[in-house]
C-alpha positions as CSV (number, residue, x, y, z in Angstrom):
1,X,-0.1,0.0,0.0
2,X,1.5,3.6,-0.9
3,X,2.1,5.7,2.2
4,X,2.6,8.5,-0.2
5,X,0.7,8.8,-3.6
6,X,1.3,11.8,-6.2
7,X,-0.5,11.6,-9.4
8,X,-0.3,13.8,-12.3
9,X,0.5,16.9,-10.1
10,X,1.2,20.2,-11.6
11,X,2.0,23.5,-9.8
12,X,2.5,27.0,-10.5
13,X,3.5,29.5,-7.6
14,X,1.2,32.7,-7.3
15,X,2.8,35.4,-9.4
16,X,4.9,33.0,-11.5
17,X,4.0,32.2,-15.3
18,X,6.2,28.9,-15.3
19,X,5.0,25.5,-13.7
20,X,7.8,24.6,-11.2
21,X,6.3,20.9,-11.3
22,X,4.2,19.4,-14.4
23,X,2.4,16.3,-14.5
24,X,4.5,14.8,-11.5
25,X,3.7,11.3,-10.5
26,X,5.4,9.4,-7.4
27,X,4.7,6.5,-5.0
28,X,6.3,5.6,-1.9
29,X,5.4,2.3,-0.1
30,X,4.9,1.8,3.6
31,X,8.4,1.3,5.1
32,X,10.0,2.3,1.9
33,X,13.2,4.5,1.9
34,X,13.2,6.8,-1.0
35,X,15.5,9.9,-2.1
36,X,14.3,12.6,-4.4
37,X,17.3,14.1,-6.1
38,X,17.7,17.1,-8.5
39,X,19.3,20.7,-8.5
40,X,18.1,23.7,-6.8
41,X,14.9,24.9,-8.6
42,X,13.8,21.5,-9.9
43,X,10.7,21.5,-7.6
44,X,11.9,19.2,-4.9
45,X,10.6,21.4,-1.7
46,X,7.6,22.4,-3.7
47,X,6.7,18.7,-3.9
48,X,7.5,18.2,-0.1
49,X,5.4,21.1,0.6
50,X,2.3,19.7,-1.5
51,X,2.7,16.3,0.2
52,X,2.8,18.0,3.7
53,X,-0.2,20.2,3.0
54,X,1.6,23.3,3.5
55,X,0.5,24.8,0.1
56,X,-3.1,24.5,-1.5
57,X,-3.2,21.7,-4.1
58,X,-6.0,20.3,-6.1
59,X,-8.1,17.3,-4.9
60,X,-7.2,13.7,-6.0
61,X,-3.2,14.9,-6.8
62,X,-1.8,13.9,-3.5
63,X,-2.8,11.3,-1.0
64,X,-0.9,10.4,2.4
65,X,-2.0,7.4,4.4
66,X,-5.3,7.3,2.7
67,X,-6.2,10.6,2.8
68,X,-6.7,13.0,-0.2
69,X,-4.5,16.0,0.9
70,X,-6.2,18.4,-1.5
71,X,-9.5,17.7,-0.1
72,X,-8.8,19.1,3.1
73,X,-9.1,22.7,4.4
74,X,-6.0,24.3,5.9
75,X,-7.0,23.6,9.5
76,X,-7.6,20.1,8.9
77,X,-4.3,19.7,6.9
78,X,-2.4,21.1,10.0
79,X,-4.2,18.6,12.1
80,X,-3.3,15.8,9.6
81,X,0.3,16.6,9.3
82,X,0.7,16.7,13.2
83,X,-1.1,13.4,13.6
84,X,0.6,11.3,10.6
85,X,3.8,13.1,9.4
86,X,7.2,13.8,10.8
87,X,9.1,16.4,9.1
88,X,12.8,17.1,9.3
89,X,13.8,20.6,8.1
90,X,17.1,21.9,6.6
91,X,17.5,24.4,9.4
92,X,15.8,22.0,11.8
93,X,13.7,24.7,13.5
94,X,14.2,23.6,17.1
95,X,12.8,25.8,19.5
96,X,16.1,27.5,20.9
97,X,15.0,28.0,24.7
98,X,13.3,24.6,25.1
99,X,15.4,21.5,26.2
100,X,16.4,18.8,23.9
101,X,13.6,16.3,25.3
102,X,10.7,19.1,25.2
103,X,11.8,19.7,21.7
104,X,11.3,15.9,20.8
105,X,8.3,16.0,22.7
106,X,6.4,18.8,20.9
107,X,4.6,16.6,18.4
108,X,3.1,14.9,21.4
109,X,1.7,18.3,22.9
110,X,0.1,19.1,19.3
111,X,-1.3,15.2,18.6
112,X,-3.1,13.1,21.0
113,X,-2.7,10.4,17.9
114,X,1.1,10.4,18.3
115,X,0.7,10.5,22.2
116,X,-1.6,7.6,22.1
117,X,0.9,5.3,20.0
118,X,3.5,5.6,22.8
119,X,3.5,3.0,25.6
120,X,4.8,4.4,28.9
121,X,5.9,7.9,30.0
122,X,6.6,10.2,27.1
123,X,10.0,11.4,28.6
124,X,11.1,7.6,28.4
125,X,10.2,7.6,24.7
126,X,12.3,10.7,24.0
127,X,15.4,9.3,25.9
128,X,15.0,6.1,23.9
129,X,15.3,8.1,20.4
130,X,18.0,10.2,21.8
131,X,20.0,7.3,22.8
132,X,19.2,5.6,19.5
133,X,20.5,8.7,17.5
134,X,23.6,8.3,19.7
135,X,22.9,11.2,22.1
136,X,23.2,10.9,25.9
137,X,19.7,11.7,27.4
138,X,20.9,11.9,31.0
139,X,23.3,14.6,30.1
140,X,22.2,16.4,26.9
141,X,18.3,15.9,27.4
142,X,18.0,18.9,29.5
143,X,20.3,21.1,27.5
144,X,18.5,24.1,25.8
145,X,18.5,23.5,21.9
146,X,20.5,26.5,21.3
147,X,23.5,25.2,23.3
148,X,23.7,22.0,21.1
149,X,26.1,21.6,18.3
150,X,24.7,21.4,14.7
151,X,24.9,17.7,14.7
152,X,23.4,17.1,18.1
153,X,20.3,19.7,16.9
154,X,20.0,17.5,13.9
155,X,19.7,14.3,15.7
156,X,17.3,15.9,18.1
157,X,15.3,16.9,14.7
158,X,15.2,13.4,13.7
159,X,13.9,12.2,17.1
160,X,11.1,14.8,17.0
161,X,9.9,13.8,13.6
162,X,9.9,10.1,14.6
163,X,8.4,10.4,18.0
164,X,4.6,8.8,18.0
165,X,5.5,6.7,15.0
166,X,4.2,8.9,12.2
167,X,3.4,6.9,9.0
168,X,5.3,9.3,6.9
169,X,8.7,11.2,7.6
170,X,9.8,13.8,5.2
171,X,13.2,15.4,5.0
172,X,14.3,18.4,3.2
173,X,18.2,18.5,2.7
174,X,18.9,17.7,6.5
175,X,22.4,16.8,5.9
176,X,23.5,20.0,3.8
177,X,25.4,21.7,6.8
178,X,27.3,18.7,8.1
179,X,30.5,17.1,7.3
180,X,30.6,14.0,5.5
181,X,31.4,11.5,8.3
182,X,28.6,13.1,10.2
183,X,26.2,13.1,7.4
184,X,26.7,9.3,6.9
185,X,26.2,8.5,10.7
186,X,23.4,10.3,10.8
187,X,21.7,8.8,7.7
188,X,22.4,5.2,9.1
189,X,20.6,6.3,12.2
190,X,17.6,7.8,10.3
191,X,17.2,5.1,7.9
192,X,17.2,2.4,10.5
193,X,14.9,4.1,13.1
194,X,12.4,5.0,10.1
195,X,12.6,1.1,8.8
196,X,12.2,-0.1,12.6
197,X,9.1,2.1,13.1
198,X,7.6,1.1,9.5
199,X,7.6,4.7,8.4
200,X,7.7,5.7,4.6
201,X,10.8,8.0,4.3
202,X,10.9,10.6,1.7
203,X,14.2,12.8,1.7
204,X,15.0,15.4,-0.8
205,X,18.9,16.1,-1.5
206,X,21.3,16.7,-4.3
207,X,23.9,14.8,-2.7
208,X,24.8,11.4,-4.7
209,X,26.9,10.1,-1.6
210,X,23.9,9.1,0.4
211,X,22.4,6.8,-2.0
212,X,23.3,3.5,-0.4
213,X,20.9,4.5,2.6
214,X,17.7,4.3,0.6
215,X,15.8,1.6,-1.2
216,X,15.4,3.9,-4.3
217,X,16.6,7.0,-5.8
218,X,14.3,9.1,-7.9
219,X,15.7,11.9,-10.0
220,X,13.3,14.9,-10.5
221,X,14.2,14.7,-14.2
222,X,12.7,11.3,-14.5
223,X,9.6,12.4,-13.1
224,X,7.1,13.4,-16.0
225,X,7.4,16.9,-17.0
226,X,9.5,18.1,-13.5
227,X,11.6,21.0,-13.8
228,X,10.7,21.0,-17.7
229,X,9.8,24.7,-17.0
230,X,12.7,26.0,-15.0
């Protein structure tokens, strides 16, 4: 069963006369790890925005976990995203004054659905994820996010995306600020954790060195019409 299904999707940003995506189609199965690769301006981030429901899209163009994203009004898209999707951003978007643990737990504050998927105390699950990503919860858990290194912030952001076992993980260039060794270590951990939870992982990147961490690499140029009007 496809956790993410994009079908014949075209998109033009308001005020632009050129389509950033044209007749794009993509399917990602439950538990599958897919990298979407292409140069800047090829529509990678636009496609993630459509899948996550951040932008208005037509009905029947994008389905996530069985839900037609375009059929939902903005407020219900926000709720659906909180319940069913984990997002990892290029700049991480941690709340700087909150602790590492409190940042990881944020999705559970906004989604009863994700809280209910966790057996036992929420802090225990945050600590488990920190440890899985190579962070020491007993020491770093109480540190404010602003005091963590870039690599530590990145792992906290990944733990936040995974908490509460969302069906879909979307990652937008999350390794762009990391050195090669840190990048490879992070991808091993993210890939394994997504696989363990059964989540569909879709990550956009231009980095060819990450291919081995994915079941499949899809070039934007191979999606029908994508980037044709750049």
